[in-house]
N, C-alpha and C positions, 0 to 999 in steps of 0.2 A: 595471334599469338599471347602468353599468358604475361600479363608483367606487375610484378609486385614489386610496389613503390619501397617500401620497409616492412621488416617484419612485425608482426602483432604480438603487443606490449600483455601479458597474462596480465588479467584482473581477477586475483583470488576474491571467490564471493565470500561475504560475510559467514560467520557460522556460529552457531550460538553455542558456548562452553560454559559448563553447572561448574561455578565454585564450591567442591566440597568439600573443604575445607572450613568452610564457613557455614554447613548444612547447618539447621536447627536438628539433629539427631532423636533428643526425647519427643517433636512435635511429627517426625516421619514415621516411628515407630506406635505411635498412639493412634495414625492416621491407618498405618496398614491392621492394627486389632480391629478398627472399626469395618475397614473393607471385610475380614474376615468374617465378622457377624452379622451384613448387610449382604453381601452379593448374592443372590441364588443364584446357581446352575439348571437354568432349565433346559425346555427344547430346544431352544435356538441359540445354538453355540454363539453366532456370528452377534448376537447382542449380551451375551453372559461377555463374551470378550472386551467388548464395545467399554461394556460398566466399569469393567476391569482396566482396563488401559486409561479411559477417562478420568479413573481416580488418581490411577499411579502419576499420569500427567498433572492435575491441581496440585495433588501432594507436591511434586516436583517445583512447580510453581511456587506455591505457597513459603515451600520450606528450604529451599537451597539456592541460595542468588546465584547470578549469571551472566554473563556479559555477552557481548558481540564482539568476535575478532577473525582477523582473518588466518590466513598460513603463514608460516615464517619466508619472508621473502630473501632476507641475508643469509648466507651461511651460517652453519652453527656455531662455527671458530672465531665469529666477530663478535670480541666480549665487550664490554664496556669501556672499558678501557681502550680498545680499539675505536669504538661508536667515538671518542670524545675526541680523538685525535683527528680521524676524519671530518668531526665536525670543524675542527678548528682549522683544517687545511683548504675546508670551502670558504670558510671565514674572510681568511688570509684570500683567497682566488676572487673573491666579490671585493676585498678592499685593492688589491692590485690592479685588478680590470679599472676602478673607480680612477685612483690617483697615477696611473700608469708610471711609478717610479721602481728604479731599478732595486733599491732597497725595498719597497714589500714584495718584488718579485724573486728577491734573494729569500726573504721570509716563506715564500710562498713553496718555491722551490725545497728547503730545508724542509718543511712539514711534510709536504708530500712525499718525499725520501723516507722522513720518519714514521709514517702512519704505514708506510708500504714494508715498512721492514715489520713493525710491531706486526701487521696481520700476519706477516709471513713465519715471526714465531709464535703466531698464535693458531695459526695452521699446524707449523711443528708439534707442538705441544697436544694438541686436539689428538692428531693422528697417532703419536706415542700413546697416548692414553686407551686408543681405542685397538692397537694393533699389542698394546705389552700389555695392559691390565685389565681394560672391559671385553675384551673378543669371546669371554665364558660369561662373566656375569650379565651384560648387557648388551646381548648381541644385535637387538634391534638398528644400537648405534653404528655398528660396524657395516650392515647389510645396507644400511639407508647411506652410509657415504658411498660405498660401491655403486648405490645406483644412483647416486648426484654424478658420478663421474662420466657416466654414458647415456642419461639422462639427457634431451632435447629440452632445456629449460626453457623453451617459447612454447611450449604445449603441442597441442594439436593445432597443425598448417592448415591454410586455406583449403579446403575442399573441393573441390570439381563434382558441380551436379552433374545431371543426364544432360543439362544443354552447354555443359562442356564448357562453361564458364566457373572462375573462382567466386567462392565466398568465403568472407573472413569473419564478420561478426558469429558472434556466440550463439544467437538462435540460430540461425540459417546450419552451423555446423552441428549443432546439437541434433536437428531435424535429419539432418543428411545420413549422417553416422544412424541414430534411431532406424530410418530407413532401411539401412543397410544392414543391420543386424536382422530386423524384422523380416528380410526380403531371404534368409537361408530357410525361414520353415517352410516344411510342407504340409500339404490338405491331403488326408490321408482320404484313397479310396476304401470306402467299408463295402462294398457292393463283393467280392473276391474275398471274404476271409477264409484265411487257411486254417485247417484242421487238423491238429494234430492227434487225434483219438483219445481212445479211453487211458486218462490220468494212472498211473500206479501209484500214487503217493498219496498221502493220508490229507485230512487235513490238519493247516495249522494253527494249534492250540490259539483262541484270544491273548488279545497281547494288556496286559497289566499293569498299571504302572503306581509305583510303592510313593511314601513321600522320601523314603531313606533318599531312592535312586535317585530323585530326582534335585534333593538340597546336594546329593555328590553334586551333580550336573553344575546344578548353578555355583558351587562355591569352587570349579575349575574354571570358570568362564575367564577369560583375561580381561581385564578392565581395560584396557586400550583399545578393543574392538571396535571396530568402526560401529556406530549407528544404523540398524535398519531402517526400513518404510515405515516400521511403524513407532518410532519414535522413543521406543524404550531403550535406555542405555545400558551400557554392561556393567558399569560403574554400579548402576543402583540395583539389578540385579545378582551381582557378587554381593554386594556389602551387607543384605537384607535377606541374604539366601532364607535364613530359618523363618522369618515372619512368611516369606512370598512361597515357600516352597508345598504347603499342603493347599492353598487357595491355586495353584498353578496343577498341581496335583488331579484335582477336580476337575480343573478344565480341560487336562490331557486325558483322562480319561474319560470324561463326556466326549470331547473332540473324535475318538475311538471307538467310541460305542455305537456312536450314532456314523458316524464313516464321513464326517466334515468336519472343515477346519474352516476357520473364521478367513474374512474377503482378505484384511489385512496381509495375512501368510501366502498369498498369492500374487501378492505384488512384491517387485525386483527392481533395485536402483542400481544401475549398471554404468559404469565408465570406462569410457575408451582408453586402452595400452596400444601403442603402436607396435607392430610385429617387424615388417623389414618390404624393401621396396619406397614404392613412391608415396611422401607423405602427404600428397594434394590428392592422394583416392581412399576413399572410406574404405573399400574391400584390403587396403592393408592395414586393417587397426583390428583388433579383438577384443570385446567386451568382459569386463572383469562384473560380479555381481554382486549386489548387495541384498540380503534378505533377511528377514525377520530375526534377531537372535533366539525370542523366544520359541520361535518354530523350530528352529536348528534343536532344541533339546529334546523337543519330542520328536525328532528324527532320530536324534540317537536312542533312543528309546527303542522306536520302533526298526532301526537297523539291528540294534543288538537282540532283539528277541527274534527279527527273522535271520540273521547268521546262524544263529544258534542253530533253527529248525531247518535252514539250510545243513548244515556241518551234519548235522543228528543222519538227514538224510543221504548225504556225500550225493548232493544234486550240481554244486559248483561244478565243470569238468574240470579236470585235475591237469589240462593245458593253461589252462587260464592262470595266468600269474599276478594279473593287475590288480589293484585295491585289495589285497587279500592278506591279511596277517600270515605270517610267514615265510611269505613268499615274493620276491623282486622281479626287478629286471635282471639283474646277478644270479638269480636261481634259476631263470628263465634261458639266461646265458649257456650258463652250463650244462644244462641237462640239454639244448639244442646242439652246442659245438660236441658233445660227446655221439649223439649219434650221429650227426654227420662225418666226424675223426674215425667211427666204427665202420663205417662203409669206407669210408676213402682207406683207411689200413687195409680193408680187404679187396683192396685195387676194385673197388667201383666207383660208380659216378651219381651225384647228386645233382637234381634241377630243385633251384629256391626261387622262389617268388615272392620278393617282399611290399605290403600292400599297405601303403597310409590313406586312411580313407579323411573322405573332403565333411570338414562339418558334423564329423557320426554322431556326437552326442545332441546334436540340435535336430536329427532328421526323421526320433525316433517317432514311428505313429503310435497314439495312445492306446487304440484299440487291440491292436497285435501283440503288445504291450502286455495291456491287461489279461490277452488269450493265453498269452505265457505263465502270468503270472499263477492265474487258477489253475494252469497246466500242472504247475510245479508244487499246490495244493495252500497257496496264498488264497482262502476264498473268505466269504461273508462281509462282516463289516471291516476287515484289515485291507480286504482288497477292494470295498468299495470306498474307505478313508484315502486308501494310494489314489484312485482313479480320481478323485475328488483333489487331491494337492497336486496332479498333474494339467487338471482343465479348468479352462477359462482365468488362467494365470494374464499377468500385464506386465510388462517392463515401460520405464522409463528413465531415458539418460542424463546425467549430471555432468554438466561440463560447465567449467569456472562459475560455481555459482549458480548459474541456470537449469533450470529442467528441459527436456523437451516433450511433446504431447504423448502421451501415452498410446503404446500400440501392443494389440495382442498377442499370446506366445502360443504359437497354432501348433509346435510339435515336438520332440522332443523332452529331455530328462532335464531337470532345471538345475542350471549351473550354480554353481557358488550353493548348494545347497548338502546335505548328510547323504539324503538319499539318494541324489542324480547317478553317482557311480554305480552302486550297488543292481539299480533296475536296469542299468545298461548291459552290465554287466548278465544278468538275468536275461535279456532280448538277445544278444547275441551269444548263450551258452549251449545253442547245438549248433553254432556252426562246425566243430572240431568235425562231428556227425554226417553231416550234410556233405563233406569231401571224401575224394577217394584219396589224395595224400593227405601227410601229417599236416596239421593243423597247429601252428604256436601262437597263444595269443599274450599280449599283454597290453590292458585294456582296449584303445580300439586300434591298434596295431596287429597286424597281422602276419604271418611265416608261415607258406606254405613251401613244402621240400619233399622229396619222394625218389628212393633213390632210383638207381636206372639199371635195367638189367635190360632191356630187350626196347626193341621198336616200341611197342606198344606202353610201356614203362613211361616213355618220353612225353606221350599224347597224354597224360594221367594231368599233371597243370593245365594244360589246353581246355581238357575237357570241363575242368571245376571252375574256369573263369569262363569259357562260353555259357555257363549254367547260369547266365545273367537273365542273358535275352527271354529265355520261357518263365524265369519269376516274373518280369518284370510286365510282360504279357497277361501273367494272371492275376498283377495286383499287388504282386508280393514285395515290390520295392522298397528299398530302405536308402540305401547311399551308394554314389558312384567314388572310388577309391580316387584319389586327389592326382598322385604317384603313387608307380610302380619302379621298382629295381629287380631283374632279373639275372642271375648267374648261374651259372654253370662248372659243377669241380671235380676233376681237374678241369681245364678249358682245352689242351692242348688236343687239337684234331676232330672237333667236336662239331657237329652240326647245329645250324642255327634253331634255337629253342622255339619259332612258331609266334603266331599272333597273340596279341596280349589284349584283351578286351575286358570293359567294366566288369566288376563281381556285384552282386547282389546279396541280402542277406534274407531269410525270408523268416 
């Protein structure tokens, strides 16, 4: 039996806070001009990046004052006036306990009631400002307030390990969660690779990076964005965009031409978010990744030019509505409902299967993905760059100011990145072509349906689902669905739909 004596109190880690208002702006500009003339972009992209990063961090240390602070533990509406009254209440309580006089206890009760009234008044004022005035101009305050109303303030609960015991210390919890998040990855069997045949698509043009484009991306950075593992703050990249854009353009172009990325860009810092179920099980938490902001800028460039090529060649399947401009969940629903309604209007029958794939983004095999990218025309240095972007990645879990050990990322498209969703879409792009039934896709959610006019039609969905068996035997397995929802319209007098098995994407 597990016994928890008392809840664990969160001890937020100390974090470095740069005091930008006190920064020596002229000294920073001089330092960046020196970097422009001294930095040499050579064959070793990692060395070039390290020289750039080291110079930037040294500039920050010398010319931007900083302090170490902790995350706010009091509620945001607890202002100076409320804090003053709470301190007076605490002093009155200490004095009353010491003297045990009726007068001192009466004064304490009076101050307690007054501080509670003041806190309620401050809370009401804060909420009024959020919902009546700030909801459009300061949406972050609105969402932070709602998040705080349903989030467990005790943080990550003590977690069970494989030995069945509960561990409450931060270091153990961080390692348990990191092990859980690492366990979802798979090792790809490269002995039996699929062959899609001769590609009908031309080579995608080489990606070119412009100073103007990089400057636009730098100026659009949200200065409140969390710093990634490379320790380069968003505020610096945004505020000194004009001076950094030419340097980063050279680094980005060199990275693309060589098909290599710096080691910093392979790292992800992950934080755990509770989903649902038992809070003591690590499997009920999901990871949120923090990656290099600078790398994301280059990802935006790659994403934009790859999407232009895909659109020109009409490569992405028309049935995919996830992660695409001018398409959404609503557009997918409208089309699907219209198709189903049309069949029902003709007094037909429709069999439907909804698939929810488990850890789909984490299980994408890299070699098979690269094979599909090449088939779709993404070749040469661009394909080599994406290969390098996907492989040899690592993750490290951050919890209450502590870091876990580093774990390798063996499969999947990197979450928390700009390119990840697009690479996933390309991997599952041929799913509708591999099914006899109509397949509607929204990212990793899949709906299969077929109009039923005869007994053979009722078996169509079953055949599509059963195709997983041969696919897995041939080494083409990707992932198994977490859950399946089946339905038949209309439902009156319908025979059973049959057995539902796991489905594989090849």
